[in-house]
N, C-alpha and C positions, 0 to 999 in steps of 0.2 A: 948318648943324650936320652934323658927320660922323655916321656910323652910330652910334646910341646902343646901349649895352649892353642896354637893356631898353625894351620897349614896354608901357606900362600901359594896357590896354584896359578902358574903363568903359562898358558898355551901360546905357542909361537909357531910361525911358519915363514921362513926365508926373509926375516927382517931383523938381522942381528943388531943393526944400529939403533933401531927402536927398542928392541929387547934390552939393550944395555941401559937405556934411560929408565925403563920400567924397573929393572933390577936395582939400579942406583936409588930410585925412590923408595923401594922396599928396604934396602940396606940402611937408608937414612932415618928410618923410623926409631923413635925413642923406645917404643915397646920392642923387646928383644926375644920374647919367648915364642919363637916361630921357626918353622922349617920352610925352605923354598922347594917347590916341586915344579920344575920346568919341563913341559911336555912339548917336544919338538915334532911337529907334524909335517915337516918339510925335509930339507936336504941335510940336516944334521948340524948346520953351522950354529944354530941357537944353542943346542946342547953342548957343543964344544966350547962356545963362548962362555957359557955359565960355568963349565968345569975349569976353564983356563983362568977365570977370575979368582979361583981359590976360595969361594964363599963357604962359610960355615953352614952346616946342617942343610946340605943341598942334595936333592935327588934330581938327576937329569935323565929324562926318559925319551925314547923314540916311539912314535905312534904309527910310523910307516905310511903316512899319507892317507890315513883312514877317514879324515874329515874332522872338523872342529868339535863336534859333539862326542864322537868316540874318544878323541884326545882328552877332552875334559873328564869323561868317565874314567879314563885310564888314570888321570891325575887324582881323582877322588878315591879310586881303588887303592892307590899307592900311599895316600895321605895317612899320617899318623896322629895329627893334631885333634884336639877335642872339637875344634871349630874349623870352618873352612872360609877362606876369602879367595876370590878370584882377582887377578890383575892381568888384563889382556896386554899383549906385548906392545901395543901402540898406545896404551894408556899409562897414566902415572898418578902418584899421590903427591900433591904440591906442598903439603905441610907435614913436618916430621912427627907431629903428635897426633896424626890422623888415627892410627890404630889404637894408641893409648886412650884417646878420647872416646872412641867408639866402644872399646872393650870395658872401659870404666862404667859405662851406662847400659851395657848390654844385658838383656834378659837371656840368661844362658839356655833357656828352653826354646827361644824363638829367633826370628830373623831381624837383624838390625840393618838399617840402610842410611846412606849419606847422600847429600846433594853434591853438585859439582858444576863444572863448566865444560862446554863443548868447544874445542879449539880447532879452527880451520888450519890445515897443514898441507904440505905437498905442493902440487902445481895449481891449486885452486887460486882463482883471482883474488879471493878474499883471505888468503893465507895470513895468519896472525890475528885475525879477529876472533872474538870469543862470545859465546852465548851462555847465559846462566841457565842451569837446569835444576829445577826444584823437584826433587824426588818426592813421591807420594804414593801411598798404597792404602786402600781400604777394600772391603769385600765387594763394593759396587764398582768403584773406579777401576779395579784391576780387570773387570770384565769388559771394559771399553778400550783401555790403553795400557801399555806397559810403561809406567813412569818410574821405573827403577833402573839403576845403572849397575851392570854386572860387576864392574870394578869397584862398586861401592856397597856391597852387601857382605855380611858375615852371618853365618848360621851354624848350628851344631852338625857335626859330621854324622851323628847318629840318625839324622833325618833320612839319610840315604839308606840306612839299614832298614828303616821302617817303610819308606816309600819307593825305594828302588833308584836306578840311575836316571840320568837325563834321557829324554826321548830322542833317539837318533833319527827318527822319521821327521823331525821338525828342526832342520839345520838352521833356519832363520829365526825360529821362535821357541827354541828349547828353553830359554830363560823364562819367558812369559808363561809357558806351559808349567814350568817348575813352580813359579809363584802361585799359579792357580791351584796346583795340587797341594801346596802348603796351606793355602787358605781353606781348601775343602777339608783338610785334615785338622783344622782348628789351631794351626800354629800361629802364635802372636807375631805381629810385625810392629817394629818400633823405629821411629825416626821422624825427620832426618836429623842425623848427628853430624853437624858441620857440613862444609862444602869443599873439601880438599880434593875431590876426585876430578881428574882431567881426562876427558874423552877426546881422542884424536878423530877428527873428521877429515878424511883424505880422499883424494880422487880415486884411489885404488881400494877403498874400503869395501867390506862385504855388503854394504847397503847401496852401492853405486847403482846408477840407472840401468846398467846392463843386466842387473839381476831382478828387475821389476816383475817380470812374468813369473819367475820362480818364487819370488817372495809372495806374490798374490796367491799362487797355488798353495803355498805353505800356510798362508794366513787362513785360507779356506779349510785346510786340514785341522788347524788349531781350533777354529770356530766349531767345526763339526764334533771334535773330540769333547769340547766343554759346553756345547750348546749355547754359544755366545751370540748367534744371529749374525746380521750383517756388520762387518767391521770395516773401518776406513784404513787403507794402507798408509801408514806413517812410520817414520823412524824417529829416533830421539832428537835429531836436529830439527825436524819439522815441529815436533811437540814443544821444543824449547822456544822456537820462534813465536809460538802462540802465547807463551808466558803464562805464569800462574798455575794454580791447581785446577783440576777438572771441576765443572759445575755440578 
């Protein structure tokens, strides 16, 4: 296979049933010039599932329980595409023309983003309910909140060659840190392009209440790194409940 236009990096950990849904949504895309890079940071079931499905243009990697940020960095290092998209194992793309629509309008030099919906799942009392999430990014807003969805961005792989890997000292806010670094480097952001992204909000998610203390400490580290001042601890679900764009 010649160099693909897109590398879809899917980090996963011990959730093969959810990974299968994510993979199916990627395989259903009308845009076909991509490779799949599955990075298993758990017990290996995810990598085996991906291999057993017999998917074309697949890399299945093991990251040895190193954590979600090193796993993503491993995926980026292995990627061959001109551009990168992430699809977390518990998320999915609800429309088959999602990638085609985004890439048709993408500025090949910058980051493109899409909106989506946050879907309550698992043992939550509100399982099945959905919240609209309007993605938004500008140089001022990004210093107050992260209103971008990881599974809804596409950007040139070459940005990592210029700016380095994700910061593994920010396991909760590595993505926000990345966007701040891109803005500081003058990278253009464009969007939102559609709302096909679906984000799973589960009782066992990384943003669960048991992680509040660690998230607060990590938020402080992010703020100190970028000089952001006092930040309010929020996740994408709480931002979605507020509705609309930042003032």
